[in-house]
C-alpha positions as CSV (number, residue, x, y, z in Angstrom):
1,X,0.0,0.0,0.0
2,X,1.4,3.4,-0.9
3,X,2.2,5.8,1.9
4,X,-0.7,8.3,2.2
5,X,1.6,11.0,3.5
6,X,4.0,11.1,0.6
7,X,2.4,14.1,-1.2
8,X,2.6,16.2,2.0
9,X,6.4,16.4,1.8
10,X,7.0,16.9,-1.9
11,X,7.4,20.7,-1.5
12,X,10.7,20.1,0.3
13,X,12.4,18.6,-2.7
14,X,13.4,20.1,-6.1
15,X,12.6,18.1,-9.2
16,X,15.2,15.5,-10.2
17,X,18.2,17.1,-12.0
18,X,16.4,20.4,-12.4
19,X,19.7,22.2,-12.5
20,X,22.4,21.5,-15.1
21,X,25.2,23.3,-13.2
22,X,25.7,23.0,-9.4
23,X,28.4,24.6,-7.3
24,X,29.7,22.4,-4.5
25,X,31.5,23.6,-1.3
26,X,34.2,21.5,0.4
27,X,31.8,21.0,3.4
28,X,29.4,19.3,1.0
29,X,31.8,16.5,0.2
30,X,31.7,13.6,-0.5
31,X,29.7,14.5,-3.6
32,X,27.0,12.2,-4.9
33,X,24.4,12.6,-7.6
34,X,21.5,12.9,-7.1
35,X,22.0,15.3,-4.2
36,X,20.1,14.8,-0.9
37,X,17.6,17.6,-1.9
38,X,16.5,15.6,-5.0
39,X,13.4,13.5,-4.8
40,X,15.0,10.1,-5.3
41,X,11.9,8.4,-6.7
42,X,12.2,10.7,-9.7
43,X,15.9,10.3,-10.4
44,X,18.7,7.9,-11.3
45,X,20.7,5.6,-9.0
46,X,23.1,7.3,-6.6
47,X,26.6,7.7,-7.9
48,X,29.6,9.1,-6.0
49,X,31.6,11.7,-7.9
50,X,35.3,12.3,-7.0
51,X,35.3,16.0,-7.7
52,X,38.4,16.6,-5.5
53,X,40.4,14.6,-8.0
54,X,38.8,16.0,-11.2
55,X,40.7,18.4,-13.4
56,X,39.8,22.0,-12.6
57,X,37.4,20.9,-9.8
58,X,34.7,20.1,-12.4
59,X,32.9,16.8,-12.9
60,X,29.8,15.7,-14.8
61,X,27.3,13.1,-13.7
62,X,27.4,10.1,-16.1
63,X,23.7,9.5,-15.7
64,X,22.0,12.9,-16.0
65,X,24.8,15.2,-17.3
66,X,24.7,17.7,-14.4
67,X,27.9,19.6,-14.1
68,X,29.3,20.0,-10.6
69,X,31.9,22.6,-9.9
70,X,34.0,22.8,-6.7
71,X,33.8,26.3,-5.2
72,X,37.1,28.2,-5.1
73,X,37.1,29.8,-1.7
């Protein structure tokens, strides 16, 4: 049986992969896509992205194509 309270909480999440470019701060690491703010039921399997090792601090998700950039503080 589906959870009758599911719809009550959908306003807390943004649509899956709604942004194509996301800036990530060091305190957000380790990085995974989709992010915790994404409604997982509407997205792809979780994948961890090694942005710290990526050239220029940029990495693209192989599933959805979202570009993640490590913030330069």
